[in-house]
C-alpha positions in Angstrom: -19.6 62.6 87.3 -20.9 65.6 86.8 -24.7 65.1 87.6 -26.5 67.0 90.0 -28.7 65.3 92.3 -30.6 67.7 94.2 -31.8 66.5 97.9 -33.6 67.7 100.5 -32.4 70.9 102.4 -34.4 72.5 104.7 -34.0 75.9 106.3 -32.9 76.2 110.2 -32.2 79.4 109.9 -34.4 81.7 108.4 -33.8 85.5 110.2 -31.7 86.7 108.1 -31.2 85.0 104.7 -32.3 81.1 104.3 -30.1 78.6 105.7 -29.9 75.0 106.6 -27.6 76.0 109.6 -26.6 79.3 111.9 -24.0 81.8 110.2 -22.1 81.2 113.8 -21.8 77.6 112.7 -21.0 78.3 109.2 -18.2 80.1 110.3 -17.4 77.5 112.4 -17.5 74.9 110.2 -15.1 77.1 107.3 -12.7 77.8 110.5 -12.3 74.0 111.4 -12.3 72.8 107.8 -8.8 75.4 107.5 -6.8 73.9 110.7 -6.8 70.7 108.8 -5.5 71.6 105.2 -2.2 72.6 104.3 -3.0 76.0 102.5 -3.0 79.6 104.1 -6.8 80.9 102.7 -8.0 83.2 105.7 -6.1 85.2 107.6 -9.2 86.7 109.5 -12.5 88.1 109.5 -12.8 91.7 110.8 -15.9 94.2 111.0 -15.3 97.4 109.1 -18.2 99.3 109.5 -17.9 102.6 111.3 -21.1 102.0 113.3 -22.9 104.9 112.0 -25.7 102.4 110.2 -24.6 99.6 112.9 -25.6 97.3 109.6 -22.6 95.3 109.9 -20.0 94.8 106.9 -17.0 92.6 107.4 -13.9 91.5 105.2 -12.1 87.9 105.0 -8.6 89.0 105.2 -7.0 86.4 102.4 -4.0 84.3 103.2 -1.4 84.4 101.1 -2.7 80.6 99.2 -5.8 82.8 98.4 -4.0 85.8 97.8 -2.5 84.5 95.1 -5.0 82.5 93.9 -7.8 84.9 93.6 -5.6 88.2 92.6 -6.7 90.3 95.8 -6.2 90.3 99.3 -10.0 90.9 100.7 -13.5 89.6 100.0 -16.6 91.0 101.9 -19.3 90.4 103.5 -22.6 91.7 104.6 -26.1 90.6 106.3 -28.6 92.6 108.7 -26.5 90.1 111.5 -22.6 90.5 112.6 -23.0 86.7 112.7 -24.4 86.5 108.9 -21.8 89.6 107.6 -19.2 87.3 109.1 -20.7 84.1 107.3 -21.2 85.8 103.9 -17.2 87.1 104.5 -16.0 83.6 104.6 -18.4 82.1 102.0 -17.2 84.7 99.5 -13.8 83.8 100.1 -14.2 80.1 99.5 -16.6 80.6 96.4 -13.5 82.6 95.0 -11.1 80.5 95.7 -12.9 77.3 94.5 -13.6 79.6 91.5 -10.4 80.4 90.3 -8.5 77.5 91.7 -10.7 75.6 89.4 -10.5 78.1 86.3 -6.4 77.8 86.7 -6.4 74.2 86.9 -6.2 72.5 83.2 -7.1 69.1 84.4 -10.7 70.5 84.7 -10.9 71.1 81.0 -10.8 69.1 77.7 -9.2 71.3 75.2 -10.9 71.1 71.8 -12.5 72.4 69.0 -16.9 72.5 68.7 -16.5 70.6 65.8 -15.1 67.4 67.5 -17.5 67.2 70.6 -20.6 68.7 69.1 -22.5 65.9 70.5 -21.1 66.2 73.9 -21.7 69.9 73.6 -24.4 72.8 74.4 -26.2 73.8 71.4 -25.1 76.2 69.3 -28.7 77.8 69.6 -27.6 78.5 73.3 -24.4 79.8 72.2 -26.4 82.3 70.0 -28.8 82.8 72.6 -26.1 83.9 75.4 -25.2 86.9 73.8 -28.7 87.9 72.1 -27.4 88.0 68.4 -30.4 88.8 66.1 -28.2 89.4 63.4 -28.1 87.9 60.1 -24.4 86.6 60.3 -25.1 83.0 63.1 -24.3 80.9 60.0 -21.0 82.7 59.3 -20.2 82.9 63.2 -20.6 78.9 63.1 -18.3 78.5 61.0 -15.6 80.1 63.1 -17.1 79.3 66.2 -16.5 75.6 65.3 -13.0 75.6 65.0 -12.1 77.9 68.1 -10.1 76.0 70.3 -11.4 76.8 73.5 -11.5 74.8 77.3 -14.5 72.9 77.7 -15.9 71.7 81.0 -18.2 69.3 82.3 -21.0 70.6 83.4 -24.8 69.8 83.9 -28.1 71.1 82.4 -30.5 71.7 85.4 -33.6 72.4 83.2 -32.9 69.0 81.2 -31.2 66.6 83.5 -28.2 66.1 81.0 -24.4 66.2 81.3 -23.0 68.2 79.0 -19.9 70.2 77.3 -19.5 73.9 77.9 -17.2 76.2 76.6 -15.7 77.7 80.0 -13.7 80.6 78.3 -16.9 81.5 76.0 -19.3 82.1 79.1 -16.6 83.3 81.7 -15.4 86.2 78.8 -19.7 87.0 78.5 -20.7 86.7 82.8 -16.4 86.8 84.2 -17.3 85.4 87.9 -20.8 86.5 88.0 -22.7 83.4 88.7 -19.8 81.3 91.1 -21.6 80.5 94.4 -21.0 78.7 97.2 -23.5 77.3 100.4 -23.4 75.2 103.0 -25.2 72.3 100.7 -25.6 72.6 96.9 -28.9 73.4 97.4 -28.2 76.8 99.0 -25.0 77.4 96.3 -27.7 76.5 93.6 -30.2 79.3 94.8 -27.2 81.7 94.9 -25.9 81.6 92.2 -29.4 81.2 89.9 -30.7 84.5 91.4 -27.1 86.1 91.3 -27.5 85.5 87.5 -31.3 86.7 87.8 -30.3 89.6 89.7 -27.8 90.8 87.1 -30.3 89.9 84.1 -32.8 92.5 85.4 -30.7 95.3 86.9 -29.2 95.2 83.0 -32.5 95.8 81.6 -33.5 98.5 84.2 -30.5 100.6 84.0 -29.7 100.0 80.1 -33.4 100.8 79.6 -34.1 103.7 82.1 -37.4 101.4 82.3 -39.9 102.7 84.5 -40.4 100.4 87.7 -42.8 100.6 90.2 -41.7 101.7 93.8 -42.7 99.1 96.7 -44.6 100.8 99.8 -42.1 100.4 102.9 -45.3 100.4 105.0 -45.8 97.0 103.4 -42.7 95.3 104.6 -43.3 92.7 107.1 -39.9 90.8 107.8 -38.6 91.6 111.6 -35.3 92.2 110.4 -36.4 94.3 107.0 -37.8 96.8 109.5 -35.0 97.4 111.4 -32.7 97.7 108.8 -35.3 100.4 107.2 -35.4 102.4 110.9 -31.8 102.3 110.4 -31.4 103.7 107.5 -34.7 106.0 108.7 -32.5 107.3 111.8 -29.3 108.3 109.6 -31.0 110.6 107.5 -30.5 108.3 104.5 -33.3 108.4 101.5 -34.2 104.9 99.9 -36.1 104.2 97.2 -37.2 100.4 96.7 -38.1 99.5 93.6 -40.0 96.2 91.7 -37.1 95.0 89.6 -39.0 91.6 88.8 -40.1 92.8 84.9 -41.3 89.7 83.5 -39.0 87.2 85.3 -41.3 85.6 87.8 -38.6 85.7 90.2 -38.2 88.4 92.9 -36.1 91.1 92.9 -35.8 93.8 94.7 -33.9 97.4 94.2 -32.6 99.7 96.3 -31.7 103.4 95.6 -30.0 105.2 98.6 -28.5 109.0 98.8 -27.6 111.0 102.1 -27.9 114.5 100.8 -26.4 115.7 104.5 -23.0 114.0 103.1 -23.0 114.1 99.5 -20.4 113.9 97.5 -18.0 114.7 99.5 -18.1 112.0 102.1 -20.9 109.0 100.6 -21.9 108.2 97.2 -25.5 107.5 95.5 -25.6 104.0 95.6 -28.1 101.8 93.7 -28.1 98.0 94.4 -30.3 95.2 93.6 -31.7 91.5 95.6 -32.6 88.6 94.3 -33.5 85.5 96.3 -37.0 83.1 95.9 -38.7 85.2 98.8 -39.2 89.0 98.2 -38.7 89.9 102.1 -35.6 87.9 101.4 -34.7 89.6 98.6 -35.4 93.0 100.1 -33.4 92.0 103.3 -30.3 91.4 101.2 -30.4 94.3 99.1 -30.5 96.4 101.9 -27.5 94.5 103.4 -26.0 95.5 100.5 -26.4 98.7 100.1 -24.6 98.9 103.4 -21.8 97.4 102.3 -21.3 99.3 99.2 -22.4 102.8 100.8 -19.8 102.7 103.7 -22.1 104.0 106.6 -22.5 107.3 104.0 -20.1 109.0 105.8 -16.9 107.4 104.9 -15.8 108.7 102.1 -15.3 105.6 100.5 -15.7 104.4 97.0 -17.4 101.7 95.8 -17.0 100.0 92.2 -19.7 99.5 90.0 -21.1 96.1 89.0 -24.3 95.3 88.3 -26.1 98.5 88.3 -24.1 101.9 87.2 -23.2 104.7 89.8 -25.2 107.5 89.5 -23.1 111.1 90.1 -26.1 113.2 90.4 -29.6 112.3 91.8 -31.3 114.0 89.3 -29.9 110.8 86.9 -31.8 108.6 88.7 -35.1 110.4 88.5 -36.7 107.7 86.5 -36.4 105.0 89.6 -37.2 108.6 92.0 -40.2 109.6 90.2 -41.8 106.4 89.5 -45.6 107.5 89.4 -46.6 103.6 91.0 -45.9 102.0 94.5 -47.1 98.8 95.4 -46.7 96.4 98.3 -44.2 94.2 98.5 -46.9 91.2 98.9 -47.1 92.0 94.6 -44.2 90.5 94.0 -44.0 86.9 93.1 -43.2 84.2 95.6 -40.9 81.2 95.7 -39.9 80.1 98.6 -40.9 77.2 100.4 -38.9 75.5 104.1 -37.3 73.5 101.3 -34.2 75.1 99.7 -34.3 72.2 97.0 -38.1 73.1 96.0 -37.0 76.9 95.9 -34.5 75.5 93.4 -36.6 73.5 91.5 -39.0 76.5 91.4 -36.2 78.9 90.0 -35.2 76.2 87.3 -38.7 75.7 86.6 -39.9 79.3 85.7 -36.7 80.4 83.7 -37.6 76.9 81.6 -41.0 78.8 80.6 -38.9 82.1 79.6 -36.9 79.8 77.4 -33.5 79.7 79.6 -31.9 76.4 80.6 -30.0 77.0 83.6 -26.3 75.1 83.4 -24.3 74.0 86.5 -20.4 73.9 86.9 -19.2 72.2 90.1 -16.5 73.9 91.0 -16.1 72.8 94.6 -12.0 72.7 95.6 -10.9 69.3 96.0 -9.6 70.3 99.9 -11.7 72.9 101.1 -14.8 70.6 100.2 -17.5 73.6 100.5 -20.3 73.1 97.7 -19.4 75.6 94.8 -20.9 75.9 91.4 -20.5 78.2 88.5 -24.1 78.7 87.0 -24.6 80.1 83.4 -28.0 80.9 82.4 -27.8 81.6 78.4 -30.2 84.6 77.4 -29.5 86.5 80.4 -28.3 90.3 80.3 -25.3 91.6 81.6 -24.9 95.4 81.9 -20.6 95.0 81.5 -21.0 93.6 78.6 -21.5 95.7 74.9 -24.9 96.2 73.5 -25.9 95.2 70.0 -23.3 91.9 70.9 -22.7 89.0 68.3 -21.9 85.4 68.2 -18.7 86.9 66.1 -17.8 89.7 68.0 -17.3 86.8 70.8 -15.4 84.8 68.2 -12.8 87.4 67.5 -12.4 88.5 70.7 -11.4 84.8 71.8 -9.2 84.3 68.9 -7.3 87.6 70.0 -7.5 86.7 73.5 -6.8 83.1 72.9 -3.5 82.9 70.7 -0.4 84.9 70.2 -0.6 88.2 68.2 0.7 87.1 64.9 -1.6 83.8 65.0 -4.3 85.6 66.2 -4.2 88.3 62.8 -3.8 85.3 60.5 -7.0 83.7 62.4 -8.5 87.2 61.9 -8.1 87.6 58.5 -10.1 84.3 57.6 -12.6 85.9 60.0 -12.8 88.9 57.7 -13.2 86.7 54.9 -16.6 85.6 56.5 -17.6 88.5 58.1 -16.3 91.8 55.9 -16.7 95.0 57.1 -17.1 94.4 60.8 -15.7 96.9 63.3 -15.0 94.8 66.2 -12.5 92.2 63.7 -10.9 95.8 62.8 -10.8 96.6 65.9 -9.0 93.0 67.4 -6.6 93.7 64.3 -5.6 96.7 65.7 -4.7 95.6 69.4 -3.5 92.8 68.0 -0.1 94.7 66.0 -0.4 96.8 68.7 0.6 93.6 70.9 3.3 93.3 68.2 4.9 96.8 68.8 3.6 97.7 65.8 1.6 101.1 66.4 1.3 102.4 63.0 -0.4 99.3 61.5 -2.6 99.2 64.7 -3.9 102.9 64.1 -5.0 102.0 60.6 -7.1 99.5 61.9 -8.4 101.4 64.9 -9.5 104.4 62.6 -10.7 101.6 60.2 -13.5 100.2 63.6 -14.5 103.8 63.9 -16.0 104.1 60.6 -17.7 101.2 60.6 -20.4 102.3 62.9 -19.3 100.4 66.3 -21.2 100.1 69.0 -21.3 103.1 71.5 -20.2 101.5 74.4 -17.1 100.0 72.4 -16.2 103.7 71.1 -14.2 104.8 73.9 -12.4 100.9 73.6 -11.4 102.4 70.5 -10.5 105.3 71.4 -8.5 104.4 74.0 -6.6 102.2 72.1 -6.1 104.6 69.6 -4.1 107.1 72.7 -2.0 103.9 73.1 -0.8 103.9 69.8 -0.3 107.2 69.7 1.4 107.7 73.2 4.0 104.8 71.8 4.7 107.2 68.8 5.0 110.0 71.4 2.3 112.1 69.6 1.1 113.3 73.2 -1.5 115.8 72.5 -2.8 114.2 69.5 -3.7 111.1 71.5 -4.7 113.7 74.3 -7.3 115.0 71.7 -8.9 111.4 71.5 -8.9 110.2 74.7 -10.5 113.2 75.4 -13.4 112.3 73.1 -13.5 108.9 74.2 -13.7 109.9 78.6 -16.8 112.7 77.3 -18.5 109.1 76.3 -17.7 107.2 79.1 -16.3 109.5 82.1 -16.0 106.1 84.6 -12.8 104.5 81.9 -9.7 103.8 83.9 -7.7 103.1 81.1 -8.5 106.4 79.7 -8.0 108.5 83.0 -4.5 106.9 83.4 -3.3 107.2 80.0 -4.3 111.2 80.1 -2.2 111.4 83.0 0.6 109.3 81.3 0.4 112.0 78.4 0.5 115.3 80.8 3.2 113.9 83.0 5.3 113.6 79.4 4.2 116.7 78.3 5.2 118.4 82.0 2.0 119.7 82.7 2.2 117.7 86.1 -1.2 119.2 87.9 -3.0 118.0 84.8 -1.5 114.7 85.2 -2.2 114.6 88.9 -6.3 115.4 88.4 -6.2 112.6 86.0 -4.9 110.1 88.2 -6.8 111.4 91.2 -10.1 110.6 88.3 -9.0 107.3 88.7 -9.2 106.7 92.4 -11.9 108.4 92.7 -13.6 104.8 90.5 -10.8 102.8 92.2 -9.5 103.9 95.3 -7.7 100.5 95.0 -5.2 101.5 92.2 -1.9 101.6 94.0 -0.4 102.2 90.5 -2.2 105.7 90.2 -0.8 106.7 93.7 2.5 105.4 92.6 2.0 107.7 89.2 0.3 110.9 91.5 3.6 110.6 93.4 5.8 111.0 90.5 4.6 113.8 89.0 5.0 115.2 92.7 8.5 114.4 92.8 9.0 116.1 89.2 7.4 119.5 91.1 9.7 119.8 93.4 7.1 118.4 96.3 9.1 115.8 97.9 7.1 115.3 100.6 3.9 114.8 99.0 5.7 112.6 96.8 7.6 110.0 99.5 3.5 110.1 100.9 2.0 108.8 97.6 4.5 106.2 97.4 4.3 104.9 100.4 0.5 104.8 100.0 1.5 103.2 96.7 3.3 100.2 98.4 1.1 99.8 101.3 -1.9 98.5 98.7 1.3 96.8 96.4 4.8 96.3 97.6 5.6 94.6 94.0 5.9 98.5 92.1 9.7 98.1 91.7 9.8 102.0 90.3 7.7 103.5 93.4 9.8 101.7 96.0 13.4 102.8 94.2 11.8 106.4 94.0 10.5 106.3 97.5 14.5 105.3 98.7 16.2 107.9 96.6 13.4 110.4 97.7 14.2 109.3 101.4 17.9 109.4 100.8 18.3 112.6 99.1 16.0 114.3 102.1 
């Protein structure tokens, strides 16, 4: 059964976030569960902030089973108190482990085409709504969609109180794991998941459109923990701009922009993040602790990966936020809070229904871990990471490419092309499919055509990137660099392009330029082991043995499975 019944969930701990049990009890229950199951999920929890801000940040270091499922070694947790930050870290681990365990288990899905299960499935109108498709092509896209072979999960429409089949592949392509959530009870998890999707939605609208949103007067804040955190930021000399991101949702969202002029850019970054909860002051608390998590105490030289909001490289880029003309009290935001989390969830669902946005939930609770987890889907919500001007046709063809062997994908894409001629995204996926068949010449023809068919600006760097791959495979390294420069000029955060450029410079024996490119990747993603190894290989070719050894060791310290790094390191050490 997938029916979700909301139960009474009275708050018992409200000092930081609103929970039915204390954060200490959350951690104790989690660790007690792990003692009774035969899986290695949690190695340890450890506080990792350096104390400058004194706003705690925790890691939950994954055990071997969790690491194999999730694909990384650590999950982060935040909070205004050490207890809440540790609880956040273990619940983040539970959420991700449960979600990816669910995603990887074929028993959780029905494999079928929409035309065969239409009566049990989500309406196609909501498929259209999920990608904001306002084109004239929806009838043609419907013909493609109904023949896609997709994985369907049993879900529940919380707005209309009915069970429904949900195309999991479709929404994962759009949302990734945004909307995955965990809690001490179903109601906590559902509230968190709904609020996260809303947070991503308004953050996308504000950032992509440079919206003029009002600032919030910090003098109007009354929550004791928020006041304590605000004082800590002030004491450290960090400038904060607190914004009202609520827009017209009726659900309170607070944005926080933080910047330390004394340590930027050498030891800190500009952090921009947001928090959404039914209570505006708790939303601020969430945003302030998230800022600390991403900021790395604003003196550690750490780099965070941007998600809901982009990362500014210059405070002047944020002028539409910092120069906002209005400053409102925090009490001007809507307040959907209640002492019963069940009521808060009902309030969230009700107000979204007024915006014609249904809330769907897939229960992803792990059968052994048994911590309430869900995947929340709200068709109509925006996501910054998704291409602008997207369409149902685009996502249909993306799934054709991703879910089929290259040869079959090409056949299906050519059928789609007859229904939707002259679409750049079909040419793009044809190009990448031919690349998969090791035919870079044909791939390049399709990618050039994609570039001529008025692609969405956000997609142009991807086209240049794959054209660069074609030219790399054809050993035309300088031509590849010329195109890749165009791509990086449009999106300087593209690690794939920086990496490709580094490879091409390496092949041209321009090792210093190659190192610069790989270092550009590490500025964006400091955990990219392969790029430490790539830097090492360039130092090796330059004869800088000690630096090469140091970088190979850094690479293998992050990922011990990079064979060429291990082999090169052994050879260099023997040579030394």
